[in-house]
N, C-alpha and C positions, 0 to 999 in steps of 0.2 A: 157459491151460495147453495143453500138448502134447496131441495126440489119441491117443497111444499109451498102452495100459494101464500100462506100466512107468513112463512119465513121470508119469502121473497119480498113481500109487501113491507115488512119491518126493515129489511136491509135497504130497500129503495127509499123509504122515508128518511133514514139516516143519511143516505147519500145526497138526497135533495136538500135536506136541512144544511148539510156541510156546504153544498154549492151556493145556497142562498146566503149563508153567513159570509162566504168568501166574496160574493158579489157586493153585498151590502158594505163590507169593509172597504172594498175598492172604491165604491161610490162615495163613501164618507171620508176618504183620504184627502186631506186638505192640500197636500202637495200636488196630487193629481188634479184636483178641482181647479187649482190656480192656472192650469194650462188653458182652461176655457176662457180666461180673460186676456189672453195674449193675442196681440194683433200680428198675425203671421206675415202679412204683407210688408209691414214696416220692420219686422224683426229678422227677415231673411238674411240681410247683409251682416247683421250682428252675429247671427248663428254661425255663419260661414267664418267670420273673423275669429271666433272662439272655438272653432273646430267641432261645432254641433252639426254634423252632416247627415244625421238620420232624418227620416221623414216623420217629423213630430206632428205635422198636420194630419197625416193619415192615422197615426197612433191616437191622436185626440179624437178623431172621428169614430174610430173603433171603440174607444173608451166611452163615448157618449151614446153610441147606438147598441153595442153588443150586450151590455148589462140588461137593457130592457127586453131584448129578445130572449135572452137566457132565462130571465125571471118569468117571462110569459110562458115559456116551455115548462119551467119548474112548477108554476101554478097549475098549468093544464095537467101535468103528470100527477101532481098531488091530488087534484080533483078525481082523476080516474082511479088512482089507488084507493082513495076513500070510498068511491062507489063500489069498487071490487071488494073491499073489505066488508062493506055493508051487505052486499049480495051473498057473500060467504056466510055472514052471521045469520042471515034470514033463510039460508039454504035456497036462494033464488037462482043459483047457477050450479051447473054440474061441476064436479071436481076437475074433470079433464079440461073443460072449457076455461075454468078459473085458472088452472096452471098455464094453459096456453096464453091467456090474456096477460098473466103476470110475467111470463117470459117475454112477451112483446114489449110490455112497459119497461122491463129490464133492459132490453136492447135500446129503446129510445133514451133511457137514462144514460146509457153508455155513450150515446151520440153527443150528449152535452159536454163530454170531456174535451172534445176538439175545440169548440168555440171558447170554452173557459180557458184552455191553455193558450189559445191565440190572444185572448183578452189580457191574460196575465203577462204575456210576452210584450204586448204593446204598452201595458202599464209600466213594466220594468224599463222599457226604453224611455218612457217619459220621466220616470224617477231618476234614471241614470243621467239623462240629459240635464236635468235641473241640478243634480249633484255636481256634474262636470262644470257647469257654468258657475255655480257658487264657489267651487274650489278655486276658480280663477279670480275670485273677487278679493284679491289681496293687493296691497300696494306694489309689491315686487312683481306679481304675476301680470299686473296691468301695464307694466312698463313697455313690453313689446307692442302692445296695442296702441299705447300713447304715441310711440314713435312713428306710427303710420299716418298720423294726422298731418295734413299739408302745412298747417300753421306751426308745427312743432319741428325744431331742429333735432334730428336724432342724435347727432354727435354731442350736442349740449346736454341732452337727457342722459346719455351714458356717462359723460363727465360729471354731471351733477350727482348721479347715483353713486358713482365710484367714491366721490368725496363724502357723500352721505353715509355710505357703509364704513368709511374710514373713521368717521367721528362719532357714529352712533353705535353704541355697544350692542343693542338688540338686533342690529342688522349686519353684524360682522360675521365673516366666514370663520370656520374653525381654525384655519391656518391663514397665514399672511399678516401683513402689518395692520395695525389699527391704533387709534389714538390712546385707548386704554392700555394696550400692550406696550406702547411706547412710554407711557407714563410709568408703568411698573418697571420697565427695563431701565429707565433713567434713574429711578430710585435705587434699584439694585446696583447699578454701576456706581452711583454716588457713594454707597456704602463700601463697595469693593475698593474704590480709589482711596477712601479715607483709611482703609485698613492696611494700605501698603506700608511696610516697615522700612525705615532707613537706618536702623541701628547697624553699627559696624562700619558705617561710612564716615569719612571726615565731615566736619560741619558744613563746609562749602559744597561738597558733593551732595550731601543730604539736602542742602538749601536748593541746589539746582533741580534735583529730582522732585522736591516738594513743590517747586514752582510749576512743573509740568502737572503734578497732581492737583494743584490749586486751579490751574486752567481747566482741567477736566471736571473737577467738582463744581466749579462755577458753571460750566456748560451744562452738566447734568441737572443742576439746580435750576438753571434758566429754562431748560426744557420743561421741567415739572411746573414751574411758575406759569409758563406760557400755556400749558395745557389746562392748568387749574383756572386761569383767567378765561380761557375759551369756554370751559364748562360753566363758569360763573356768569358770563355774559354771552350766551349763545346767540348767533345771528338770527334775525327774525325769520329768515328763509326756512330754518329748521322748524320753527313753530308752525309755519304754514304747512310744511310737510306733515307734521303731527296732526294737524287739522284734517288734511286729506286722508291720512291713514284712518282716522276716526270715521270719516265719511264712508270709506270702503268697508269698514267693519260693520257699520250700521246698515249699509246697503245689502250686505251678505245675508242679513236677517230679515230683509223686507220681502214682501210678496213678489212672486215671479214677474208679474206684469210691471210692478214698480221698478224691479231690478232692470228689466229690459228698457224701460223708459228712461231711467236716470243713469244707466251705465255709461253711455257716451259722454255725458257731462262730467262724470267722476273720472273717467279715463283721461279726458282732456285736462282736468285739474291736476292729475298726476304728472302729465307731461309739462304743464306750465310750472308746477312747483319745483320740479327738478331742473328745468331750464333756468328758473330764477336762482336756484342754488349754484348753477354753473357759474354765474357771474361772481358769486361770493367765493366759490372755489378758486376762481381765477385770481381773486384778490388775496386769498390766503394760500397762494401756491407754495410758500415756504414749508407748509406742512408736509409736502411731498419729500422734503429733505430730512424729515425726522428719522426714518429708518436708516438712511445713509449716514446721517449725523451719528446715530447710536452705533452703527457699524464701525465708524472711525474711532469712537470712544472705546469700543471693545478692543480694537486693534492697538490703540495706545496703551490700554491697560495690560494687554498680553505682552507688549514689548517692555514696558516699564517694570512690571512686577516680576518678569522673568529674566530674559537674557541681558537686557540693558543694565539692570541693577547688578547682576553677577559680573558682567564684563567690566563695569566701573570698579568693582571691588578688586578684580584681577589686575586691572591697570594701575590701581593705587598701590598695590603690593609689589608690583613689578619694579625692580630696582632702576632700570633704565627708561621707565615710562615717563612721558611728559606730564602724566597725571599723578605721579608719585610725589607727595609733598616734600620729601627729602631731596628729590631731584630738582624740583622747582626752586627750593631754598638754595641748593648748591649753585644753581645757575645765577640767581639774583643777588645773593649775599656779597660776592666780590664787588659788585657795582657800588656797594655802599662805601667801599674803601678805595676805589679807583678814581682816576681823573683828578682834576684840580680840587674839586670839593671833597673827594675822598681823601686826598693827601692832607688837606686841612683838618678833616675829621680825625684822621689817624693821629696827627700831632696833638690835637686838643684832647683826645682820649688818653694819649700817653701822659700828657700833663696832669689830667685828672687822676690817673692811676698813681702817679708819683706823689700827688698831694693827699692820697688816701681816699679820694672820692670814688663812687661806684662807676666803673667803666664797662666796656663790653668788647670782647674779642670776636674774631671771625667765627670761631667754633661756637661761642656763646650766642652770637647773633643767629647762626644757622639753627641751633637748637630752639631758640626763641621763635624763629620763623616757622619751623615745623610745628611747634606747639600752637601757634596762631592759626595756621592753615587747618590743623586738625580740629580745633575747637570753635572756630568762628562760624556762626550760622547766618550771618548777615551779609547778603550779596545783592539781593534785589531790593528796590525801594528807594525813592528819593524824597519821601516826606520828612518833615522835621522829626517825627517820631523814629523813623528808620535811621536817620543820621545820628540822632542822639543815642540810639541803641548801639550803633557801631562805635561811636565815640566812647561810650561807657565801657565797652568791651576792651578797646585798645588801652584805655586808661588803666584798667585793671591789669592788663598784661604787662604794661610798662611801669607799673607802680615801683617807685624807688629810684628811678632814674632822674637825674637833675634836670630842671627846666631853666632856661629854654634848651640847653644843650646837655646831653644828646637827645633829650626827650622829643623835641619837635622833629628832629631829623629821623628818629626811629619811628615816630608816629606816622610821618609821611611815607617812609619806606614800607611800613607794614600795610598801609592803605593801598599803595601801589602793588605790593605783593599779593594782597587779597584780590585786587582787580585782575591781575595777571592770571592767577590760578583759577579764579572764577570764570574768566573768559575762556580759558582752555577747557574747563569742564563743560561750559555751556556749548562751545563749538563741538566738542566730542559728542555730547548728547544730541545736539541739533543735526549732526551729520550721520547719526547712527541710523542704519537702514532698518526698516520695520521687519518683524518676523514674517510678515506676509502682507501682500497687498493685492487685492483683486478688484477690478473695476466693477462697481455695482451700478445703482441707478443714477449716480451723479454724473451728468453728461460732461462736466468740465474735467473729469478724470480720464476720459476715454483715450487720451494720448499718453497717459501715464503707463509706463511699462511695469509689468509685475516685478516686485522686488526693488524698485528704484525710489519709492517714496521714503523720505527720511522723517525722523521724529520732528525736526524743526519745521518742515513744510506742513506736516500733519497738524501740529499744534497751532501754526499760523492759520490754517484752514478752520480749525475748530474755533479759534478766537473770532475769526471773521463771521462764522455762522452763528456764534453765540450772540453777536450784536443783532443779527436778523431776528432773533427770537426775544428781543428785549420787550418787556411788558411796560407799557406807558400808563 
């Protein structure tokens, strides 16, 4: 500072004004003033529970007393500075004495810095304490406190919250399973299964693979329907939690004393809401199977769309394979002409050929059998529509043959041939080992060795689980 009394006086007026402004700002701070309405005797246990371990009572005492003392000193120093300024103006004091007095007042002003700093520190402690408490006024943050109540079962709270996070999109973690992710994954899998190509396969081979695809598509569609139904008719327990969440949000904006007074009740409501949801979560336990269910669908897709389809193509083209249509025909065609019935058929066919009627030889029957196996798409289904479809197909294939002979015999032979070939294909697919199998969350699979799960067993499991997710 300058060494003239006038300069010192001007500087000290500025310092005192800044000090007074700071004090007045602290005294007008509503967050700080709220502490004066807190009952510390009743709030002690709550402070401890929420990690508020600083001495807020002492900080409040400083906040209430220190500003008055500092302002009293500011007022005193202001008065003395004004008197000194007036004496200098009237030349009522010698310059040396005026400088000495100004220096003394300057030292006393400097002494105000300590109390002001201490006051600010205590105010910062009060503000930080309130911020820390309000930050914990969220539904999630109150769960640990709710679990401490004697009337609350901590394990039920955890179970209820886990279920709540799974079904509530706004409370889901960035990674991990959730209802919305399961829904999206099911929709994607449904489209992937529908896009599987069966071109290049004989009709019956395509029908067998398409049956697996049908099972998978139905399962994915059932999952979507189940989740949509859940969203459309959410359990009342979720609405109760939504109400409690609103209570916590409202409480966070309340005055500090009201927060402290109502916080135990709201915390208990959090515990009760999640405990109530625990019972609902227990009733909807099959939801836990959704990620595992989808994992199995993924595995089925990887197998069908990749190695299984290619292996079937390979087996069909392989000359000595039991899945080669020509091999199957060569095995079964001789039966048509063997035995007593076969001998009678041979004689009748010979007679027909001599009379100029359409007959059929072993070679012709084999060619016709191969054509039927390659073009027939009907293997599954027992409804009247399915049976009619197969009947129409065979009638078209056997067009021109006399009825009832050899038409009826050929019709039955072709039906048996289709059944034989279809059964072989079905058994091959069902016994095909999956490209990968890893035990996931499904407890029933824990005894299943890696690599030993077959398509048939997996499809049966998927069909069983699909029934569990049926929407009524």
